[in-house]
N, C-alpha and C positions, 0 to 999 in steps of 0.2 A: 503493500500499499503506500503510496507516494505520500509525502507529508512535507511538502515545500512551505516557502513564507506566504505566497499569495493562495495558497487552498481557501477555498472556502466552501461553504456548508451550499450543497446542490440545490434548498428545496426555498425558493427566493419568490415562488408565486404570487404573495400576498403578505408585504411585510407584517400586517394587522395578526397575524395568525403565528399560532408557533412557529419555530422553526427547529432542525434537529438540532440532538444534542451535541456538543460539541466533542470531536474525537469520534463519534459512533462510528462503527463500520456501517458503509453508505452501498446497499445493496442496487444492484444497477435498475431495480426497479425504481429505487428514488431518481434517476435521470429524467424520468417523466412527472410530470406535477401529479400529486394524489388525485385531484380534480379527474386526471385524464386516465386514470388508469384501468380503466375499460372504456369501450365503445359505447357512449351515452348515445338513448336514440336522442333523433333530430328535436331541435325545438319543434313545441305544437304552434299551428296555427287555426286562424277560427274558420275558415273554410278555405281549403286548396285552392288554386288556381287550377284552371285547367293544363294538363299537361302538354307539351310540346314537344316531340319527338325528332330529335336530328335522322333527316334520311339515309342512314348509314348502314351498311351489313357488321353486324358483330364479328371483327374480326380476331376476338383477342384468341391470345394462346396459355391455356392456362399455365399458372406456376408450376414449376417443375416438370414439365413438357419440353422437346426440344424446341429451339429457338426463333432462330432462323439462319439462314445459309451464311449471311455476313458478318454475322456478329465476331465471329472468332476474329478477323482481321482489326478490330474495333470502328470496323463503317456498314454501320445496316444498307441495306439496300431502299432505294428510294421510297416510297412508301408510294401506294396504291393511289393512284385516283381518287378511288370513291372510299378512301379510310381516313379516321380522323373527323374529329368535330369541324364542320362547315361552316360558315355562315352562307345562310338561305340568299342574300342578294347583298352587296355593298350598303343599301340602305338598312336593310334588317341587321349589319353588322353594326352600323354607323348607331343604331338606338339601342342595341343594345350596351356597347361602350357610353354611350350619353346617359342612359335612363341607370343604369348601375343594374341592372336585371334584365332578365331573359325576355324576348320577343312578345309584344302583349303581355306579359305579367306571368306568363307562363314557365314551366321550370324545363328545362333543358337536361336532354335524358342522356347520359354516357356511359359506353361501356367500358370495362376496369381496363382496357386496352387504351382506350381514348383518353381517360383521365390520368393513366400511367406516362402517357408521352408528352400532357400538356404540365405533368409534374415537372415531368427529367428536362424539358424547356424552358419550365418557369425558374429550375435550379439550377441553369446554365450545363447542362449536362448532353443538350441535345441540338443540335444547329449549329453554323459557323457566327452567329451571330453573339453569342455566348462569349466568345473571343475579346470581342469590340470591347475597348476601353479598359482592357485590364484589370487590374486589383482594383482601383478605385469604382468601375462600374462594375464588378461584381459583387461588393460592398453592398452597393445599391441594390443590386437586386436582389441581392440575399434577404436586406434587411438587417442583418445582425450574423457575425463569424464570431463561435465560441470558443471560449480562449480555455487551456488546458495545461497544465504545467508538466504532463509527460512527453518525455521526448523519446521515440523510437527512433523509425526514419527522420521525423522533424516533428515540431511541435505541430498543434492541430489545426492551428490558424493557416500554416504556409501549407498543410495538404490538403484542407480545404481550397486554396485558391491553385494548386497545381490539378486537382482533379478536373478544375474545369477549362483552365489555363496550358495546362503542359507543362514543360520545361523554363518556365519563369524562375529566374535565380530567384533563390532565397532573399539575399539582402534587398531585389528589388521589392520582394514582397514585404519585408519589415519596415522599406523609407515610403512604401505606399500607406502602410498601416499608420504610422508614427514618424511624423517628420512635423516642420514649421512653416507656416501656419498651419495648425490642424485642420484634417479633414475628417479625423473620425476621434470618437472618446470612447472609454473605456465605463460600461455599468450593466445594471442588470438588467436584461430579458428574459430570453429562456434560460440563462444561467449569466455568469459573468461574460459579455461579450463584447465584440469590438464593433461600434456602432457607427454609422455616418452623422456629422457633426451636426448635419442641419437636422437632426431626428433630437435635439439637445431638447426643446423646449417639450417632445409630447413624454419625455419620463418626468414631468413636474409630479403629476398622480404620484406616482412612486417616492419623489423626495417628500415630498410632503406625508406621505404616509409615513418614513420612516422621522421624519421630525415628530412627529406626532406620536410616536410610539416611545421615543426619548432611550428604545432599547433594542436591542438585537440576539445576540446570542452573547454577548459580555456585556456589561455593565458599562456604560458612559463614563469616564473619568474626569475628576476636578482638572482645571488648566488646560481644556480644548480653546477658550479664547486665545490662551496664549502661543498654542502651538499653532492655532490660524493668524496671529500676529507673527510669525515667525517665520512663514510662510509669505506671509505679504511684506515683512522686509526685508529677510533673506531672497529670496527669489524663488523660484521650484528646489523641493527638494526630497529625496527616497528617508526610506527610515532609520538607513546607517545615518544617516545627518540629525538625526533625533536621538541618538542612544542605540537604535538596533531594533529590530521585531519583535524578540524574543525574550521570556524571562528565563530562560534555558529549561525549560524544563519540554511537553510535549508541544508539537507542531501548532495545536491550536493555545498554548500558553502565551499570548501573545502580551508586547509591553504594554501600558499603557500610552507611550507616543504611537504605536500602531493603532492601536484599538480607537484615539480619537482623531489620526489621520484617516481612517475607514469610514468613521462615524463622519466625518465632515465630506467626506467625497460622496457617502450613502446621501446625505441632506442635500450637495448641491454646491456649499460653500468653496469645496475642490473639487478639481476634476484631473483625471490620469489622460492625457492627450500623448505620450509615448512612454517607452521604457528603456531599460539601460541596463543589458545582461540579465534582464529578463525580472527586474524591480520595476516597480510602478515609480513615476516620477510624478507627484502632486503640485499641482499651480493653482491657482486663484480660478475657478470660474470665470470671472471677471476680463481676468487677463486674458485666457485661453479659448475663450468661446467668444464668436463674434458678436457685438453690441445688438444687434437686431435679433440675435436669436435670446438673448440673453433678456430681452425686456418684452418678448412673448410671454403673455399670461394665461395660457391654455387651462380650460375647466376641464375634472376627472372626466366628464364625459366625451369633452372635444378630444385629450389625450388618445382615452383608449378607445375610441372610432375612429379616428386618424391610425393608428397602430393597426386594428383590425383590417385597415385595406391594407395594409405595409404585409402583413404577415398573409394576407389571402394571395395578394400578389408573387410575394417569394415562393408559397408553397403550389401554387399553380389551381389545386382543388385541395379542399381541404373539409370535414366536419368540425364539429365545434369542436371537440376534444381537440383536435390536432389545434384550432386558434387558441383554446384555452392551453395549449400546453406550451406553445411558441412562445407566447408573451407573459405565461405562469400567473396567472389570473384566478382568483377565489375572492367567494363572499359577494361584497357589493362591486366589486371590481367586475368579478363574473357577470353580473345581473345587467351590469353596464353594456358588455359586450353581447348578451343576449339579444336587447333591446336596438343594438346596432344592426344589428342581424337581420331579424326580425321588420326593423321600419324599413331595411334598405340604405339606411346612413352610411352604412361599412364602405357601399358602394361595389357590393360583391354580386353575381350572381346564383338563385337559389338552382341546386342542379341534382339530381339524382342517378347516382354510381349503380350500376349494379353491381349485386353483389356485397356492397357494406349495408351494414346495419341500418336500421329505420321503419318508419308506418309505412306501411302501402298508402300510395297518393299523394305523400306528400314530401319535400325534397331531405335528402338525407345529408347534402353538402354545401358548400358554395365555392365559385368559382370566379379566379379574376374575368370580369366581361372581354378585356382587352384580347386576352389571350382566345378565349372561346371566338373570336371573330377572324381568324386565321386559323389554316392548321398546321402543327409541328412539322417540321421538315426538316430534314439536313442528316450528318454522323452522328452517329449515339458514339460517345465516350467510352472507352475502355481504360478503366485505371481502377485503383486499389481507392478504398474512403473512409475517411477517418472516421474512427466511434461517434464523435462530435460534429459529423457532419448534419448539416439541417436537414438533409435527405432523410436522413434515419435517426432524426433526432425521436421522435417517440416511436417506441419499440411498437405498440399494435397498430401504430398506422403504416411502419415498416411492412410487417406481415400483411395489412388489407391491400397494400400495392403491390407486393411483390411475393406474396405466400413466403415469406424468409423469415423465420425466426431466429433473432439474434439476441443473445447477450454479451455482454462486456465482462469478462471474466477476470479481470483485474482484481474485483471486488469478491471474487470465488477465491476460498482457499485454493492453495497450490495442487494438493491431492483430488479437488472435484472437480477440476476446469476438465474442459472437455476436448474446447478447441484451441486453447491458448490465452498468455497473459492481454495480446493486446490485439486479438483477432480484429483483424480488418476484411470487411466485405470485398468482392470482387465484383464491378460493374462493367456488363458488357452487355453488345445488341439490345442494351435498354432496360434488363433484369439483375438480378443479383444471384450471379450463377456459382456463387460458391464464398469461402476464406481463408485466408493465409492469416497465420501468426508471426508477423515480419522480427528480425534483429539483424543485428550487423556485427560483423568479427573483420576487422581492419578494412578490409574494400571490399568485400564479397557480403551481398546481402543475401541472409539466410531465414529460408521459408522452414522454419522449425514444423510447422504441419501446415499443411495444405488439404481443404476438404472442397469436394464437389458435390452440388446438390444433388439429392435425390434424384434418380429419372436420367439425368443428363449425360451421355456419352462421352469417355476418357478423350477418344478418338477426337471429337469433334470440338471438345472443348479445352484442350489441352493449348491449343493457339492463344486462345485468350487471355487462359493465366500465365504464359509464356509472356505474352505483350504486354500486360499488367506488372508481372514481375521484375521485367527487363528496364521498360521505361521507368517504374521508380527507381531502379539502382542506377540507372544511368544519372536522374535528376541530381538524387545523393550522393552523386561521386563512388558511385561502385564499379567495381570492373567485369564482376563474376555473381553469379547465382549458383545458391545450393539449397536445395531441398531435402530436408531430414527425413521427412514422414508423409504419407497423401493418405487420404479417402476418396477413392479407391487406390490401393499400393501401385497400380501400374504407373500411377502418375509422377512417381517418382524418378522412373526412368525417363519418361518422354518430357518431361522437364528440366532433366540434369543431362540431357542428351546434348551434344554439342552443336552449335547452332548452325 
């Protein structure tokens, strides 16, 4: 279990509720909101509107079956002309976008395959447009990139960029996230995340809640005002500038200075817009955040309504559970989200996704109307996916979309692990085809375990695994790949064979 200085409790959905006890072993289930632990029924509506079904055939390939002839190369075949959600006409497409709902007030029906392609495009994993604008554009497309201290091949925020953009240099990724003037900042979304700086006003609801609570999981010490004055007078600083982060005990045994700085960050007096050696640099929000953003004073309702739209666009297609999990909302904040969805204020279109839980005759999800107006086209990415990637944040959603059951086993005792410490799913052909537990030994990328999903042919999918492994190896500066164990076993020989 990692115990770094900046590790934080993962459950930050609603700061008005109890947080997990510091130092408790956090199971993988805690990575998703308690409110999102299961797939809830959709919100009820008084009189569901008539359903409008897109006139497209069901081209879905059930998860676990063979995927497609070109997925092993990392490039999917061009979609058929009659596949995917289509706008009925330019006028209809415009009406969907402008109205924030489906044409005529109805519900758009999507097959699971159609929904999956919309999701992959929204996440920047399908089509060439996803690479435009580099890391800055990627962050704004995703809305949030989760931070985590674990570094196996690279840190998660770097892996997220790599999965979408390919072999962009790691220093370039770091510069894009943290530089002066700030174009992003760190705060609590799904977890500790890098967020676009223009989203600063949208998190005032959470800053107010922290301030009202006056406690998180540490008592706020006396002397916080003096810390704030020190930052004001001495400029940006790190915990090492005020005596260090720890008292000498377990990782959560923070010093009063660390608690004070984090509290000031939580309530918005301080902000982190860059890191040095993976340590936060704290600065005055009034100095680091543009004045026009600081001047915006949004209500809780305005914040959550706008964030719901951002989450919906990032996810492409999402049910209530997915949106709750993205923003980590509970209590009255979740109720505000519900109202924004039902009223249409969030600007998302009600849809019905085949196979997703819901009540007959009612929408069971929402989609980005702009995404519905055009068909997802282009090449699928073949890549390893970080466990903290927003594509798979919510494990129930991952299973709903891909038929892929995933547990991050670094929180599982070693003798109980099935797939490995830092297992990374393998994305190819628009599906999650398996998983890899990677490590590095010098300039060798070692796959300690490789697992192909049941029902898939090793002969057909070994190429996709090889592409994912070798691409990642080259990106992190390795010149060889070694596979130690595999399921099925014949993958070891296939993947270790000379290229």
